[in-house]
C-alpha positions in Angstrom: -9.0 -10.6 -15.8 -12.8 -11.0 -15.6 -13.1 -7.3 -14.6 -12.1 -6.4 -18.1 -15.5 -7.7 -19.3 -17.1 -4.6 -17.7 -15.5 -2.6 -20.6 -18.0 -4.2 -22.9 -21.0 -3.2 -20.8 -20.3 0.2 -19.2 -23.9 0.4 -17.9 -23.7 -2.7 -15.8 -23.8 -2.6 -12.1 -20.2 -3.8 -11.8 -18.9 -1.2 -14.2 -20.8 1.6 -12.4 -19.4 0.4 -9.0 -15.8 0.3 -10.2 -16.1 3.7 -11.7 -17.1 5.4 -8.5 -14.8 8.3 -7.8 -13.4 7.1 -4.4 -12.6 3.7 -5.8 -10.8 5.1 -8.8 -8.8 7.4 -6.6 -7.9 4.4 -4.4 -6.7 2.6 -7.5 -4.6 5.5 -8.6 -2.7 5.8 -5.3 -2.7 2.1 -4.5 0.8 1.5 -6.0 2.5 4.1 -3.8 0.4 2.9 -0.8 1.3 -0.7 -1.5 5.1 0.1 -1.7 5.3 1.8 1.7 2.5 0.7 4.0 4.1 -2.6 5.0 7.0 -1.1 7.0 4.7 1.4 8.6 2.3 -1.3 9.7 5.1 -3.5 10.9 6.6 -0.6 13.0 3.2 0.2 14.4 2.7 -3.5 15.4 6.1 -3.6 17.0 5.4 -0.6 19.2 1.8 -1.5 20.2 2.4 -5.1 21.4 0.1 -8.1 21.2 -3.7 -7.7 21.1 -4.5 -10.7 23.4 -7.8 -11.2 21.5 -9.1 -7.6 21.9 -11.0 -6.4 18.9 -10.3 -2.8 19.8 -6.6 -3.4 20.1 -6.6 -5.3 16.8 -8.4 -2.4 15.1 -5.9 0.0 16.6 -3.0 -2.1 15.3 -4.5 -2.7 11.8 -6.9 -0.1 10.8 -5.3 3.0 12.2 -1.9 2.6 10.4 -3.7 1.6 7.2 -5.9 4.8 7.4 -2.9 7.0 8.3 -0.8 5.6 5.5 -3.7 6.0 3.1 -4.1 9.7 3.9 -0.3 10.2 3.8 0.0 8.6 0.4 -3.0 10.5 -0.9 -1.1 13.7 0.0 2.1 12.3 -1.6 0.2 11.6 -4.8 -1.5 15.1 -4.8 1.6 17.1 -4.0 4.5 15.0 -5.5 3.4 12.4 -8.1 0.6 14.4 -9.8 2.8 17.5 -10.5 5.4 15.2 -12.0 2.8 13.6 -14.2 1.4 16.9 -15.3 4.9 18.2 -16.1 5.7 15.1 -18.2 2.3 15.3 -20.0 2.9 19.0 -20.8 6.4 18.3 -22.2 5.0 15.5 -24.4 2.3 17.8 -25.7 5.0 20.4 -26.6 6.8 17.9 -28.7 
């Protein structure tokens, strides 16, 4: 809720940070990423086994599936969701 106050001061440091391109793109695909990354991460954890306190094993079990699902859902957004959005927008413009 407090983030909405950046609307009133678009030149502030917070507003400029949240309008960075990579962060806006992450926000756009975050819904699809949120819906489907959980099962992928759970499956990855199931197949890699316990980390036994190893930072590298933990990074492998956590960061790698998150990065892979991020890339996958960025592609899903680009080649599936975005064309649908464009089609709907075009039909609404046509009336």
